[in-house]
VEXDREN-766127 format. One line per field, with one value per atom (N, C-alpha, C): residue number from 1; atom name; x, y, z. Coordinates in steps of 0.001 Angstrom, whole numbers, plus 500000, padded with zeros to 6 digits. Layout:
N
i <- [NUM | ...]
at <- [CA | ...]
east <- [X | ...]
north <- [Y | ...]
up <- [Z | ...]
//
This chain:
117
i <- [1 | 1 | 1 | 2 | 2 | 2 | 3 | 3 | 3 | 4 | 4 | 4 | 5 | 5 | 5 | 6 | 6 | 6 | 7 | 7 | 7 | 8 | 8 | 8 | 9 | 9 | 9 | 10 | 10 | 10 | 11 | 11 | 11 | 12 | 12 | 12 | 13 | 13 | 13 | 14 | 14 | 14 | 15 | 15 | 15 | 16 | 16 | 16 | 17 | 17 | 17 | 18 | 18 | 18 | 19 | 19 | 19 | 20 | 20 | 20 | 21 | 21 | 21 | 22 | 22 | 22 | 23 | 23 | 23 | 24 | 24 | 24 | 25 | 25 | 25 | 26 | 26 | 26 | 27 | 27 | 27 | 28 | 28 | 28 | 29 | 29 | 29 | 30 | 30 | 30 | 31 | 31 | 31 | 32 | 32 | 32 | 33 | 33 | 33 | 34 | 34 | 34 | 35 | 35 | 35 | 36 | 36 | 36 | 37 | 37 | 37 | 38 | 38 | 38 | 39 | 39 | 39 | 40 | 40 | 40 | 41 | 41 | 41 | 42 | 42 | 42 | 43 | 43 | 43 | 44 | 44 | 44 | 45 | 45 | 45 | 46 | 46 | 46 | 47 | 47 | 47 | 48 | 48 | 48 | 49 | 49 | 49 | 50 | 50 | 50 | 51 | 51 | 51 | 52 | 52 | 52 | 53 | 53 | 53 | 54 | 54 | 54 | 55 | 55 | 55 | 56 | 56 | 56 | 57 | 57 | 57 | 58 | 58 | 58 | 59 | 59 | 59 | 60 | 60 | 60 | 61 | 61 | 61 | 62 | 62 | 62 | 63 | 63 | 63 | 64 | 64 | 64 | 65 | 65 | 65 | 66 | 66 | 66 | 67 | 67 | 67 | 68 | 68 | 68 | 69 | 69 | 69 | 70 | 70 | 70 | 71 | 71 | 71 | 72 | 72 | 72 | 73 | 73 | 73 | 74 | 74 | 74 | 75 | 75 | 75 | 76 | 76 | 76 | 77 | 77 | 77 | 78 | 78 | 78 | 79 | 79 | 79 | 80 | 80 | 80 | 81 | 81 | 81 | 82 | 82 | 82 | 83 | 83 | 83 | 84 | 84 | 84 | 85 | 85 | 85 | 86 | 86 | 86 | 87 | 87 | 87 | 88 | 88 | 88 | 89 | 89 | 89 | 90 | 90 | 90 | 91 | 91 | 91 | 92 | 92 | 92 | 93 | 93 | 93 | 94 | 94 | 94 | 95 | 95 | 95 | 96 | 96 | 96 | 97 | 97 | 97 | 98 | 98 | 98 | 99 | 99 | 99 | 100 | 100 | 100 | 101 | 101 | 101 | 102 | 102 | 102 | 103 | 103 | 103 | 104 | 104 | 104 | 105 | 105 | 105 | 106 | 106 | 106 | 107 | 107 | 107 | 108 | 108 | 108 | 109 | 109 | 109 | 110 | 110 | 110 | 111 | 111 | 111 | 112 | 112 | 112 | 113 | 113 | 113 | 114 | 114 | 114 | 115 | 115 | 115 | 116 | 116 | 116 | 117 | 117 | 117]
at <- [N | CA | C | N | CA | C | N | CA | C | N | CA | C | N | CA | C | N | CA | C | N | CA | C | N | CA | C | N | CA | C | N | CA | C | N | CA | C | N | CA | C | N | CA | C | N | CA | C | N | CA | C | N | CA | C | N | CA | C | N | CA | C | N | CA | C | N | CA | C | N | CA | C | N | CA | C | N | CA | C | N | CA | C | N | CA | C | N | CA | C | N | CA | C | N | CA | C | N | CA | C | N | CA | C | N | CA | C | N | CA | C | N | CA | C | N | CA | C | N | CA | C | N | CA | C | N | CA | C | N | CA | C | N | CA | C | N | CA | C | N | CA | C | N | CA | C | N | CA | C | N | CA | C | N | CA | C | N | CA | C | N | CA | C | N | CA | C | N | CA | C | N | CA | C | N | CA | C | N | CA | C | N | CA | C | N | CA | C | N | CA | C | N | CA | C | N | CA | C | N | CA | C | N | CA | C | N | CA | C | N | CA | C | N | CA | C | N | CA | C | N | CA | C | N | CA | C | N | CA | C | N | CA | C | N | CA | C | N | CA | C | N | CA | C | N | CA | C | N | CA | C | N | CA | C | N | CA | C | N | CA | C | N | CA | C | N | CA | C | N | CA | C | N | CA | C | N | CA | C | N | CA | C | N | CA | C | N | CA | C | N | CA | C | N | CA | C | N | CA | C | N | CA | C | N | CA | C | N | CA | C | N | CA | C | N | CA | C | N | CA | C | N | CA | C | N | CA | C | N | CA | C | N | CA | C | N | CA | C | N | CA | C | N | CA | C | N | CA | C | N | CA | C | N | CA | C | N | CA | C | N | CA | C | N | CA | C | N | CA | C | N | CA | C | N | CA | C | N | CA | C | N | CA | C | N | CA | C | N | CA | C | N | CA | C | N | CA | C | N | CA | C | N | CA | C | N | CA | C]
east <- [321211 | 321102 | 321183 | 321570 | 321494 | 321487 | 320657 | 320686 | 321338 | 322285 | 323471 | 322503 | 321925 | 321422 | 322248 | 323187 | 325128 | 325168 | 324836 | 325398 | 324512 | 323452 | 322032 | 322549 | 323026 | 322928 | 321153 | 321131 | 320279 | 319464 | 318110 | 317120 | 317254 | 317237 | 317756 | 316521 | 316423 | 315011 | 314708 | 313247 | 312798 | 313910 | 314216 | 314725 | 314164 | 313718 | 313242 | 314058 | 314339 | 315356 | 314734 | 314978 | 314631 | 314709 | 313650 | 313617 | 314676 | 315751 | 317170 | 318100 | 319082 | 320157 | 321283 | 322037 | 322402 | 323835 | 324714 | 326387 | 327054 | 327594 | 328374 | 327383 | 325891 | 325528 | 325339 | 325367 | 324929 | 323501 | 322960 | 321232 | 321261 | 319808 | 319301 | 318284 | 318290 | 317079 | 316478 | 315393 | 314374 | 313994 | 314404 | 313953 | 312343 | 311421 | 310581 | 309794 | 309909 | 309158 | 308103 | 306903 | 305720 | 304883 | 303865 | 303124 | 301990 | 301647 | 300179 | 299824 | 301062 | 300654 | 300123 | 300627 | 300626 | 301462 | 302747 | 304138 | 304181 | 305116 | 305421 | 305790 | 306174 | 306421 | 307259 | 308400 | 309145 | 308659 | 308141 | 307756 | 306809 | 305936 | 304750 | 305343 | 306279 | 306963 | 307520 | 308132 | 308887 | 307959 | 306825 | 305834 | 304956 | 305096 | 304914 | 306000 | 307532 | 307947 | 308418 | 308196 | 307648 | 306781 | 305549 | 304622 | 304701 | 305581 | 305949 | 306810 | 307778 | 308846 | 308772 | 307333 | 306290 | 305690 | 304738 | 304534 | 305548 | 306506 | 307354 | 308137 | 308286 | 309068 | 307978 | 306380 | 305588 | 305844 | 305895 | 305994 | 307127 | 308234 | 309545 | 309609 | 308714 | 308568 | 307727 | 306520 | 306030 | 306837 | 307748 | 308803 | 309629 | 310316 | 311036 | 310885 | 309542 | 309032 | 308717 | 308128 | 307926 | 309304 | 310263 | 311599 | 312137 | 312035 | 312169 | 311874 | 310164 | 309147 | 309494 | 310055 | 310743 | 311645 | 311442 | 313007 | 313511 | 313404 | 314125 | 315024 | 314925 | 315295 | 316809 | 317343 | 318940 | 319526 | 321109 | 321574 | 321130 | 321278 | 321130 | 319859 | 318734 | 317289 | 317721 | 318104 | 318135 | 319079 | 320006 | 320439 | 320019 | 319532 | 318737 | 317353 | 316933 | 316030 | 316496 | 317450 | 318094 | 318712 | 319432 | 319535 | 318070 | 317217 | 315774 | 315468 | 315451 | 314661 | 315963 | 316834 | 318236 | 317988 | 317523 | 317291 | 315917 | 315060 | 313710 | 313488 | 314392 | 314666 | 315006 | 316124 | 316877 | 316008 | 315288 | 314264 | 313033 | 312560 | 311805 | 312152 | 313402 | 314378 | 314345 | 315017 | 314493 | 313319 | 312229 | 311215 | 310573 | 311441 | 311099 | 311364 | 312486 | 313605 | 313020 | 312583 | 312444 | 311033 | 309931 | 308545 | 308810 | 309586 | 309613 | 310247 | 311257 | 311662 | 311024 | 309714 | 308939 | 307829 | 307877 | 306730 | 306521 | 305959 | 305959 | 306382 | 307129 | 307918 | 307139 | 306806 | 306030 | 306746 | 306704 | 307344 | 307706 | 306569 | 307176 | 308122 | 308318 | 308948 | 310721 | 310347 | 311356 | 312128 | 311460 | 312212 | 312423 | 312131 | 312601 | 313675 | 314002 | 315182 | 316643 | 315919 | 316704 | 317461 | 316305 | 317110 | 317858 | 317753 | 318666 | 319991 | 320107 | 321105 | 321917]
north <- [586321 | 587826 | 587388 | 587722 | 587522 | 588971 | 589014 | 590261 | 590148 | 591192 | 591628 | 592421 | 592403 | 593602 | 594584 | 594191 | 595044 | 595828 | 595409 | 596714 | 597572 | 597666 | 598550 | 599489 | 600768 | 602116 | 601738 | 602015 | 602491 | 603847 | 603268 | 604608 | 605228 | 605787 | 606999 | 607093 | 608565 | 609520 | 609586 | 609626 | 609559 | 608549 | 607775 | 606904 | 605419 | 604803 | 603413 | 602488 | 601179 | 599898 | 599741 | 599535 | 598443 | 596974 | 596128 | 594770 | 593899 | 594924 | 594333 | 594589 | 594388 | 595174 | 595659 | 596347 | 597278 | 596512 | 597061 | 596485 | 595957 | 594989 | 594571 | 594136 | 594073 | 593401 | 594709 | 595696 | 596831 | 597118 | 597613 | 597962 | 599071 | 598933 | 599901 | 601191 | 601859 | 603108 | 604027 | 604172 | 605171 | 606017 | 607611 | 608665 | 608999 | 608784 | 608216 | 609792 | 610943 | 611978 | 612333 | 611204 | 611591 | 612468 | 613061 | 613424 | 613262 | 612640 | 612334 | 611248 | 610125 | 608910 | 607767 | 608268 | 607416 | 606301 | 606825 | 606166 | 606753 | 606685 | 606559 | 605065 | 605152 | 603499 | 602997 | 603528 | 602695 | 601931 | 602723 | 602093 | 601289 | 601616 | 600271 | 599446 | 599495 | 598298 | 597393 | 598000 | 597593 | 596566 | 597164 | 596815 | 595474 | 595212 | 594063 | 593240 | 593587 | 592816 | 591751 | 593081 | 592561 | 591501 | 591653 | 591030 | 589261 | 589151 | 587995 | 587437 | 588333 | 587891 | 586689 | 587698 | 587538 | 585714 | 585861 | 584516 | 583537 | 583792 | 582753 | 582203 | 582781 | 582570 | 581625 | 581537 | 581289 | 579905 | 579649 | 578466 | 577438 | 578181 | 577812 | 577496 | 577930 | 577268 | 575810 | 575905 | 574688 | 573441 | 573847 | 572744 | 572212 | 573256 | 572837 | 572221 | 572277 | 571552 | 569908 | 570020 | 568890 | 567952 | 568395 | 567753 | 567505 | 568254 | 567880 | 566436 | 566282 | 565579 | 564514 | 564164 | 563174 | 562405 | 561497 | 560630 | 559907 | 559680 | 559592 | 560789 | 561821 | 562932 | 562912 | 562795 | 562958 | 564241 | 563873 | 565226 | 566264 | 566312 | 567056 | 567716 | 566556 | 566981 | 568591 | 567974 | 568751 | 570165 | 570191 | 571394 | 572475 | 571833 | 572512 | 573028 | 572653 | 573296 | 574368 | 574154 | 574741 | 576216 | 575695 | 577052 | 578392 | 577268 | 578185 | 578504 | 578402 | 578929 | 580018 | 579965 | 581118 | 582128 | 581642 | 583274 | 583759 | 582795 | 583352 | 584028 | 583697 | 584513 | 585408 | 585730 | 586508 | 588056 | 587940 | 588419 | 589239 | 588145 | 588039 | 589380 | 589069 | 589978 | 591530 | 591524 | 593083 | 593662 | 592662 | 593665 | 593893 | 593255 | 593468 | 594975 | 595023 | 596157 | 597855 | 597435 | 597769 | 598473 | 598268 | 598236 | 598981 | 598343 | 598844 | 600354 | 600390 | 601908 | 603248 | 602268 | 602979 | 603918 | 603195 | 603309 | 604686 | 605275 | 606531 | 606079 | 606968 | 606748 | 607596 | 606578 | 607147 | 607608 | 608469 | 608999 | 607575 | 606790 | 605955 | 605140 | 604703 | 603911 | 604950 | 606164 | 606773 | 606963 | 606928 | 606982 | 605441 | 604540 | 603366 | 602940 | 603610 | 603927 | 604467 | 605486 | 606154 | 605628 | 604924 | 604190 | 603017 | 602599 | 601338 | 601976 | 602932 | 603858 | 603608]
up <- [198265 | 199160 | 200594 | 201470 | 202808 | 203566 | 204240 | 205221 | 206493 | 206569 | 207838 | 208434 | 209664 | 210278 | 210859 | 211267 | 211538 | 210696 | 208944 | 208257 | 207603 | 208396 | 208548 | 209544 | 208698 | 210249 | 210697 | 212260 | 212679 | 212562 | 212194 | 212480 | 211842 | 210049 | 209353 | 209012 | 209476 | 209658 | 208231 | 207591 | 206211 | 205457 | 205124 | 204740 | 204902 | 203852 | 203843 | 203608 | 204404 | 203767 | 202915 | 201452 | 200487 | 200636 | 200265 | 200263 | 199170 | 198425 | 197869 | 198377 | 197573 | 197999 | 196644 | 196842 | 196294 | 195377 | 194913 | 194629 | 195763 | 195866 | 196572 | 197922 | 197777 | 198943 | 200063 | 199554 | 200328 | 200767 | 201654 | 201555 | 200770 | 200668 | 199702 | 200430 | 199918 | 201002 | 199856 | 200451 | 199590 | 200360 | 200080 | 200530 | 200570 | 201563 | 201774 | 202264 | 201759 | 202063 | 201700 | 201056 | 200621 | 201886 | 201719 | 203075 | 202547 | 201391 | 201334 | 201633 | 201773 | 202223 | 200998 | 199645 | 198324 | 198265 | 198692 | 198331 | 196744 | 196497 | 195045 | 194505 | 193350 | 192357 | 193287 | 193474 | 193915 | 195617 | 196578 | 197167 | 197309 | 196244 | 196368 | 195610 | 194665 | 194436 | 195659 | 196671 | 197699 | 198545 | 198885 | 199599 | 199012 | 197575 | 196702 | 197313 | 196505 | 197014 | 198583 | 199507 | 200957 | 201122 | 200179 | 200191 | 199990 | 198840 | 198437 | 199460 | 199848 | 200994 | 202028 | 202265 | 203636 | 203647 | 202198 | 201593 | 201221 | 200824 | 200808 | 201847 | 202831 | 203959 | 204845 | 204591 | 205137 | 204183 | 203287 | 202186 | 202574 | 203077 | 202587 | 204604 | 205583 | 206856 | 206716 | 206343 | 205673 | 204873 | 204316 | 203853 | 204794 | 205737 | 206210 | 207597 | 207828 | 209182 | 208301 | 206676 | 206646 | 206019 | 205462 | 205908 | 207164 | 208194 | 209695 | 210069 | 209860 | 209962 | 209660 | 208461 | 207880 | 208196 | 208514 | 209396 | 208196 | 207074 | 205956 | 205443 | 205367 | 204936 | 205085 | 204195 | 204019 | 204096 | 204448 | 204430 | 203521 | 202240 | 201136 | 201273 | 201723 | 201706 | 203092 | 203973 | 205588 | 204884 | 204343 | 204023 | 202883 | 202018 | 201806 | 201989 | 202986 | 203623 | 204505 | 205248 | 206041 | 205148 | 204295 | 203094 | 202822 | 202754 | 202250 | 203356 | 204801 | 205754 | 206197 | 206283 | 206608 | 205251 | 204231 | 203403 | 203387 | 203704 | 204103 | 205296 | 206324 | 207577 | 207545 | 206797 | 206554 | 205813 | 204954 | 204189 | 204988 | 205969 | 207046 | 208237 | 208440 | 209106 | 208898 | 207391 | 206686 | 206614 | 206338 | 206004 | 207712 | 208944 | 210011 | 210606 | 210019 | 210545 | 209486 | 208204 | 207446 | 208238 | 208026 | 208670 | 210037 | 211287 | 212405 | 212528 | 211515 | 211361 | 211308 | 210343 | 209951 | 210745 | 211896 | 213128 | 213691 | 214242 | 215015 | 216039 | 216544 | 217655 | 219331 | 220270 | 220926 | 222042 | 223098 | 224034 | 225252 | 224834 | 225837 | 225315 | 224061 | 223525 | 223374 | 223221 | 223399 | 224693 | 225945 | 227281 | 227514 | 226779 | 227312 | 226835 | 225141 | 224773 | 225460 | 226087 | 226828 | 227824 | 228763 | 229824 | 229621 | 228051 | 227884 | 227657 | 227367 | 226903 | 225626]
//
């Protein structure tokens, strides 16, 4: 699984980007119309998976730093560390985009977006 930010439509109100892919690697979305703040089963599952992805990312980062600090690490170890880091980074970007899209838009942020064009 790899995350392509360009394949995800920008800011779809009422839809949550999920931390997994659909058929053909396409992004999955969940309608988040619950007003009671509890979320549904899929929303809670997505929260759990996102939390795991963030923890995994922290562990992958530690491992990558260890490989980089090892002057004897060979090409294979470096490639494995880079592949794991790229995967974890993609997951973290997806989580950030999903959570960022659900933040309330303030008037100042809206005006800044308008100025940027």
